[in-house]
FIKEMAR-968816 format. One record per residue (C-alpha): residue in one letter; z, x negated, y negated. Coordinates in steps of 0.05 Angstrom, whole numbers. Layout:
N
<"A",<Z,X,Y>>
...
//
This chain:
398
<"X",<-5043,-1843,-1210>>
<"X",<-5007,-1777,-1237>>
<"X",<-5032,-1740,-1296>>
<"X",<-4996,-1741,-1361>>
<"X",<-4938,-1694,-1368>>
<"X",<-4955,-1631,-1403>>
<"X",<-4931,-1628,-1477>>
<"X",<-4889,-1579,-1502>>
<"X",<-4867,-1559,-1577>>
<"X",<-4803,-1583,-1593>>
<"X",<-4746,-1538,-1603>>
<"X",<-4734,-1520,-1676>>
<"X",<-4665,-1514,-1705>>
<"X",<-4638,-1461,-1759>>
<"X",<-4572,-1459,-1798>>
<"X",<-4531,-1411,-1769>>
<"X",<-4455,-1386,-1754>>
<"X",<-4424,-1364,-1702>>
<"X",<-4375,-1306,-1718>>
<"X",<-4314,-1264,-1688>>
<"X",<-4309,-1195,-1728>>
<"X",<-4265,-1141,-1702>>
<"X",<-4275,-1141,-1631>>
<"X",<-4347,-1168,-1636>>
<"X",<-4376,-1236,-1644>>
<"X",<-4452,-1249,-1670>>
<"X",<-4492,-1308,-1688>>
<"X",<-4500,-1303,-1770>>
<"X",<-4556,-1324,-1811>>
<"X",<-4583,-1329,-1886>>
<"X",<-4645,-1304,-1899>>
<"X",<-4672,-1353,-1942>>
<"X",<-4654,-1402,-1874>>
<"X",<-4691,-1359,-1828>>
<"X",<-4767,-1389,-1809>>
<"X",<-4812,-1359,-1860>>
<"X",<-4844,-1320,-1808>>
<"X",<-4778,-1286,-1800>>
<"X",<-4752,-1272,-1858>>
<"X",<-4790,-1211,-1865>>
<"X",<-4779,-1151,-1808>>
<"X",<-4825,-1156,-1750>>
<"X",<-4839,-1191,-1690>>
<"X",<-4832,-1256,-1705>>
<"X",<-4764,-1244,-1729>>
<"X",<-4746,-1203,-1662>>
<"X",<-4779,-1259,-1624>>
<"X",<-4721,-1315,-1660>>
<"X",<-4663,-1264,-1649>>
<"X",<-4681,-1254,-1579>>
<"X",<-4686,-1322,-1560>>
<"X",<-4630,-1343,-1603>>
<"X",<-4588,-1296,-1554>>
<"X",<-4621,-1315,-1493>>
<"X",<-4652,-1244,-1486>>
<"X",<-4686,-1203,-1443>>
<"X",<-4639,-1240,-1385>>
<"X",<-4654,-1206,-1317>>
<"X",<-4585,-1247,-1292>>
<"X",<-4546,-1208,-1346>>
<"X",<-4506,-1280,-1367>>
<"X",<-4545,-1298,-1424>>
<"X",<-4539,-1371,-1400>>
<"X",<-4597,-1398,-1436>>
<"X",<-4571,-1366,-1506>>
<"X",<-4511,-1351,-1551>>
<"X",<-4505,-1283,-1530>>
<"X",<-4443,-1250,-1490>>
<"X",<-4484,-1206,-1441>>
<"X",<-4445,-1152,-1468>>
<"X",<-4467,-1101,-1527>>
<"X",<-4406,-1129,-1563>>
<"X",<-4428,-1203,-1560>>
<"X",<-4505,-1198,-1558>>
<"X",<-4506,-1178,-1644>>
<"X",<-4543,-1219,-1703>>
<"X",<-4531,-1204,-1775>>
<"X",<-4577,-1224,-1835>>
<"X",<-4548,-1226,-1900>>
<"X",<-4567,-1246,-1963>>
<"X",<-4556,-1234,-2049>>
<"X",<-4561,-1167,-2076>>
<"X",<-4616,-1143,-2125>>
<"X",<-4584,-1080,-2114>>
<"X",<-4539,-1056,-2179>>
<"X",<-4464,-1054,-2156>>
<"X",<-4467,-1100,-2101>>
<"X",<-4457,-1174,-2080>>
<"X",<-4503,-1181,-2015>>
<"X",<-4552,-1142,-1971>>
<"X",<-4528,-1140,-1890>>
<"X",<-4569,-1124,-1835>>
<"X",<-4547,-1120,-1772>>
<"X",<-4594,-1128,-1696>>
<"X",<-4558,-1110,-1634>>
<"X",<-4598,-1150,-1584>>
<"X",<-4608,-1113,-1518>>
<"X",<-4585,-1155,-1459>>
<"X",<-4648,-1145,-1407>>
<"X",<-4703,-1119,-1443>>
<"X",<-4745,-1153,-1503>>
<"X",<-4720,-1099,-1558>>
<"X",<-4669,-1106,-1624>>
<"X",<-4647,-1045,-1643>>
<"X",<-4648,-1040,-1721>>
<"X",<-4625,-962,-1731>>
<"X",<-4556,-972,-1742>>
<"X",<-4493,-1014,-1771>>
<"X",<-4441,-1055,-1730>>
<"X",<-4374,-1032,-1758>>
<"X",<-4338,-1091,-1734>>
<"X",<-4379,-1147,-1749>>
<"X",<-4373,-1118,-1821>>
<"X",<-4305,-1142,-1821>>
<"X",<-4331,-1217,-1827>>
<"X",<-4399,-1207,-1872>>
<"X",<-4341,-1214,-1942>>
<"X",<-4324,-1281,-1919>>
<"X",<-4384,-1303,-1892>>
<"X",<-4424,-1281,-1962>>
<"X",<-4360,-1317,-2005>>
<"X",<-4366,-1384,-1957>>
<"X",<-4439,-1385,-1970>>
<"X",<-4430,-1379,-2046>>
<"X",<-4465,-1314,-2052>>
<"X",<-4415,-1304,-2095>>
<"X",<-4404,-1318,-2173>>
<"X",<-4351,-1374,-2169>>
<"X",<-4305,-1330,-2229>>
<"X",<-4306,-1266,-2171>>
<"X",<-4271,-1308,-2117>>
<"X",<-4192,-1315,-2140>>
<"X",<-4151,-1379,-2124>>
<"X",<-4104,-1338,-2084>>
<"X",<-4109,-1268,-2071>>
<"X",<-4159,-1215,-2041>>
<"X",<-4232,-1215,-2061>>
<"X",<-4267,-1156,-2070>>
<"X",<-4343,-1157,-2042>>
<"X",<-4390,-1106,-2043>>
<"X",<-4435,-1101,-1989>>
<"X",<-4502,-1054,-1982>>
<"X",<-4511,-1043,-1907>>
<"X",<-4589,-1047,-1903>>
<"X",<-4597,-1004,-1836>>
<"X",<-4559,-948,-1856>>
<"X",<-4567,-951,-1935>>
<"X",<-4492,-943,-1941>>
<"X",<-4437,-990,-1982>>
<"X",<-4387,-1025,-1956>>
<"X",<-4331,-1053,-1994>>
<"X",<-4287,-1111,-1955>>
<"X",<-4229,-1135,-1986>>
<"X",<-4226,-1208,-1964>>
<"X",<-4156,-1254,-1959>>
<"X",<-4176,-1318,-1999>>
<"X",<-4127,-1380,-2009>>
<"X",<-4133,-1432,-2054>>
<"X",<-4206,-1412,-2064>>
<"X",<-4223,-1410,-1993>>
<"X",<-4230,-1348,-1944>>
<"X",<-4164,-1346,-1906>>
<"X",<-4181,-1327,-1835>>
<"X",<-4109,-1351,-1799>>
<"X",<-4058,-1291,-1807>>
<"X",<-4007,-1253,-1765>>
<"X",<-4052,-1180,-1761>>
<"X",<-4059,-1154,-1690>>
<"X",<-4118,-1121,-1671>>
<"X",<-4122,-1094,-1597>>
<"X",<-4178,-1119,-1569>>
<"X",<-4174,-1191,-1600>>
<"X",<-4136,-1241,-1563>>
<"X",<-4105,-1276,-1624>>
<"X",<-4070,-1249,-1685>>
<"X",<-4116,-1274,-1751>>
<"X",<-4120,-1257,-1831>>
<"X",<-4127,-1177,-1840>>
<"X",<-4190,-1161,-1878>>
<"X",<-4196,-1078,-1903>>
<"X",<-4260,-1039,-1901>>
<"X",<-4275,-979,-1940>>
<"X",<-4340,-947,-1919>>
<"X",<-4364,-908,-1973>>
<"X",<-4400,-842,-1966>>
<"X",<-4411,-857,-1889>>
<"X",<-4437,-785,-1878>>
<"X",<-4515,-793,-1864>>
<"X",<-4554,-765,-1918>>
<"X",<-4619,-812,-1908>>
<"X",<-4675,-794,-1857>>
<"X",<-4635,-793,-1792>>
<"X",<-4610,-719,-1801>>
<"X",<-4583,-707,-1876>>
<"X",<-4514,-671,-1858>>
<"X",<-4450,-704,-1838>>
<"X",<-4463,-651,-1786>>
<"X",<-4539,-645,-1773>>
<"X",<-4542,-573,-1737>>
<"X",<-4498,-544,-1789>>
<"X",<-4435,-531,-1726>>
<"X",<-4370,-563,-1719>>
<"X",<-4381,-547,-1648>>
<"X",<-4447,-542,-1604>>
<"X",<-4465,-520,-1535>>
<"X",<-4506,-581,-1504>>
<"X",<-4553,-574,-1447>>
<"X",<-4552,-626,-1399>>
<"X",<-4587,-625,-1329>>
<"X",<-4536,-654,-1292>>
<"X",<-4477,-617,-1322>>
<"X",<-4500,-556,-1339>>
<"X",<-4477,-530,-1411>>
<"X",<-4425,-568,-1445>>
<"X",<-4385,-569,-1516>>
<"X",<-4402,-628,-1563>>
<"X",<-4391,-642,-1638>>
<"X",<-4450,-679,-1669>>
<"X",<-4433,-720,-1729>>
<"X",<-4470,-770,-1778>>
<"X",<-4422,-812,-1800>>
<"X",<-4405,-882,-1796>>
<"X",<-4459,-873,-1741>>
<"X",<-4487,-827,-1708>>
<"X",<-4445,-799,-1653>>
<"X",<-4432,-748,-1595>>
<"X",<-4360,-721,-1573>>
<"X",<-4341,-688,-1519>>
<"X",<-4287,-661,-1486>>
<"X",<-4269,-718,-1417>>
<"X",<-4246,-659,-1386>>
<"X",<-4316,-619,-1390>>
<"X",<-4345,-683,-1356>>
<"X",<-4292,-699,-1306>>
<"X",<-4244,-746,-1336>>
<"X",<-4176,-749,-1365>>
<"X",<-4189,-800,-1429>>
<"X",<-4148,-859,-1392>>
<"X",<-4200,-886,-1367>>
<"X",<-4224,-965,-1371>>
<"X",<-4287,-1010,-1371>>
<"X",<-4290,-1008,-1293>>
<"X",<-4284,-933,-1279>>
<"X",<-4349,-924,-1324>>
<"X",<-4389,-988,-1310>>
<"X",<-4379,-996,-1235>>
<"X",<-4410,-926,-1224>>
<"X",<-4490,-916,-1228>>
<"X",<-4480,-850,-1233>>
<"X",<-4438,-841,-1280>>
<"X",<-4481,-884,-1336>>
<"X",<-4536,-841,-1316>>
<"X",<-4498,-783,-1329>>
<"X",<-4469,-810,-1410>>
<"X",<-4550,-828,-1413>>
<"X",<-4566,-760,-1396>>
<"X",<-4517,-735,-1453>>
<"X",<-4542,-790,-1502>>
<"X",<-4612,-768,-1492>>
<"X",<-4609,-698,-1494>>
<"X",<-4559,-697,-1555>>
<"X",<-4608,-742,-1592>>
<"X",<-4655,-691,-1596>>
<"X",<-4603,-643,-1619>>
<"X",<-4581,-680,-1673>>
<"X",<-4656,-688,-1693>>
<"X",<-4655,-765,-1681>>
<"X",<-4710,-764,-1632>>
<"X",<-4767,-713,-1617>>
<"X",<-4764,-717,-1542>>
<"X",<-4711,-754,-1496>>
<"X",<-4769,-804,-1470>>
<"X",<-4756,-840,-1541>>
<"X",<-4683,-853,-1533>>
<"X",<-4709,-917,-1489>>
<"X",<-4731,-946,-1558>>
<"X",<-4676,-923,-1593>>
<"X",<-4616,-951,-1547>>
<"X",<-4564,-967,-1605>>
<"X",<-4561,-900,-1632>>
<"X",<-4532,-845,-1625>>
<"X",<-4461,-866,-1602>>
<"X",<-4437,-821,-1537>>
<"X",<-4353,-814,-1535>>
<"X",<-4309,-773,-1499>>
<"X",<-4247,-747,-1530>>
<"X",<-4171,-726,-1495>>
<"X",<-4102,-706,-1516>>
<"X",<-4045,-760,-1525>>
<"X",<-4022,-785,-1456>>
<"X",<-3994,-847,-1430>>
<"X",<-4038,-895,-1394>>
<"X",<-4048,-980,-1383>>
<"X",<-4087,-1009,-1428>>
<"X",<-4138,-1069,-1406>>
<"X",<-4084,-1119,-1429>>
<"X",<-4033,-1093,-1379>>
<"X",<-3993,-1055,-1436>>
<"X",<-3974,-995,-1432>>
<"X",<-4000,-936,-1493>>
<"X",<-3950,-888,-1494>>
<"X",<-3972,-819,-1511>>
<"X",<-3924,-807,-1572>>
<"X",<-3966,-872,-1605>>
<"X",<-4031,-830,-1608>>
<"X",<-4053,-769,-1644>>
<"X",<-4111,-773,-1585>>
<"X",<-4153,-806,-1535>>
<"X",<-4223,-829,-1540>>
<"X",<-4273,-874,-1495>>
<"X",<-4337,-895,-1527>>
<"X",<-4400,-915,-1494>>
<"X",<-4443,-983,-1524>>
<"X",<-4515,-996,-1505>>
<"X",<-4506,-959,-1444>>
<"X",<-4427,-989,-1419>>
<"X",<-4364,-965,-1437>>
<"X",<-4342,-1008,-1492>>
<"X",<-4275,-1059,-1480>>
<"X",<-4240,-1030,-1548>>
<"X",<-4287,-991,-1599>>
<"X",<-4344,-998,-1643>>
<"X",<-4317,-1005,-1713>>
<"X",<-4372,-951,-1738>>
<"X",<-4353,-905,-1680>>
<"X",<-4280,-909,-1705>>
<"X",<-4310,-881,-1776>>
<"X",<-4347,-824,-1738>>
<"X",<-4271,-809,-1705>>
<"X",<-4241,-814,-1770>>
<"X",<-4290,-760,-1803>>
<"X",<-4283,-723,-1752>>
<"X",<-4209,-715,-1736>>
<"X",<-4216,-702,-1813>>
<"X",<-4251,-636,-1799>>
<"X",<-4207,-577,-1778>>
<"X",<-4243,-550,-1716>>
<"X",<-4284,-608,-1692>>
<"X",<-4275,-638,-1611>>
<"X",<-4249,-698,-1643>>
<"X",<-4196,-657,-1685>>
<"X",<-4175,-607,-1630>>
<"X",<-4165,-663,-1578>>
<"X",<-4114,-689,-1635>>
<"X",<-4076,-625,-1639>>
<"X",<-4116,-593,-1693>>
<"X",<-4106,-581,-1769>>
<"X",<-4107,-624,-1831>>
<"X",<-4109,-697,-1814>>
<"X",<-4125,-755,-1867>>
<"X",<-4115,-804,-1814>>
<"X",<-4102,-806,-1739>>
<"X",<-4085,-860,-1687>>
<"X",<-4129,-860,-1628>>
<"X",<-4119,-897,-1555>>
<"X",<-4179,-933,-1534>>
<"X",<-4189,-988,-1470>>
<"X",<-4161,-1048,-1500>>
<"X",<-4103,-999,-1541>>
<"X",<-4098,-962,-1608>>
<"X",<-4129,-964,-1675>>
<"X",<-4114,-926,-1739>>
<"X",<-4170,-893,-1779>>
<"X",<-4171,-853,-1851>>
<"X",<-4219,-808,-1873>>
<"X",<-4205,-742,-1928>>
<"X",<-4255,-693,-1919>>
<"X",<-4269,-638,-1968>>
<"X",<-4318,-581,-1962>>
<"X",<-4365,-569,-2022>>
<"X",<-4419,-516,-2021>>
<"X",<-4399,-496,-1952>>
<"X",<-4419,-573,-1925>>
<"X",<-4364,-627,-1904>>
<"X",<-4359,-684,-1943>>
<"X",<-4323,-749,-1929>>
<"X",<-4328,-804,-1986>>
<"X",<-4293,-860,-1955>>
<"X",<-4268,-882,-1895>>
<"X",<-4215,-942,-1886>>
<"X",<-4196,-986,-1831>>
<"X",<-4171,-1060,-1820>>
<"X",<-4214,-1108,-1775>>
<"X",<-4209,-1190,-1778>>
<"X",<-4255,-1240,-1769>>
<"X",<-4262,-1318,-1756>>
<"X",<-4314,-1371,-1753>>
<"X",<-4317,-1400,-1683>>
<"X",<-4373,-1447,-1702>>
<"X",<-4429,-1464,-1753>>
<"X",<-4489,-1514,-1756>>
<"X",<-4548,-1495,-1726>>
<"X",<-4573,-1458,-1667>>
<"X",<-4633,-1492,-1626>>
<"X",<-4684,-1448,-1602>>
<"X",<-4758,-1465,-1574>>
<"X",<-4813,-1475,-1623>>
<"X",<-4834,-1399,-1622>>
//
């Protein structure tokens, strides 16, 4: 006679919305909808979000979760009504590692920032009199990871968030409605390094065992970012994902640059600590304009862009450009003498168009120098966002 089958805890279901924001996708939650033990930071919350995404996954497919097995699609967002004066909602971003049981809370996702305003409106987090019947709804967002304000201008039609439109964003297959984002005071003045240029220099010399000594610009704006010249590391600046992501030696080199740069920026005390801080800093390489073939198959002509930029995210070359890294690009381009500014031709700039693997992107920023310190008060760019699915996400009882 067979023994009775084992009894396992049933799945729980949690209200959730699956949204594309910019060139990323993520699972969005209202804070109050999370299980009680996940409404506070800690192991229970991380365990829930890991299971939602399907990590850690040794197969790197996320077959048993909502993730897409790339840094752009392994993301989670928690939104709540804000009690902070002058803000409508608080936005917390969790970057979920693919092959490790790890959620990185150290930075923001600029792409998913474009979806927060619409999500907040649709979930009733703004007072009815704040939402126009037709027009743009301004949503003031507190980005809790980095302690910064983001202002989203969300199109509204007949009282509902307008998601469809003709705004095209390279790296996104279909057009949608444009959402303009303003990243206020994007330079990091918090615990991660103080000034916009944490070393006090526009260009530093960085020692990397695999390369020797190379030039680098370290900046805290949007997200801590390390910029290097493509030519210094053996690249053209026209590379697509396969050229980097299919090379284990290339990936190891970029991770070494990132780790040694993180120490130089004061983000970590020793390179060994970088393993627990995968989301930040970012590493990007820049080059002057030249023609190249984007991943979509279209030609990006040198005359269309001011410079070329490729950026790494969670250990892989990003298929387009992270929104926060775009803020860093805009801020660095606005300061004469940085590697980004020099790649764009130097001089005073209030906006740049840069080429990335999927096409081009425009970002604006104005920099001023006050008491010897460079300050950027605002960076501006446009994105789009669209709800893909809403309802409940189910995970085994935790």
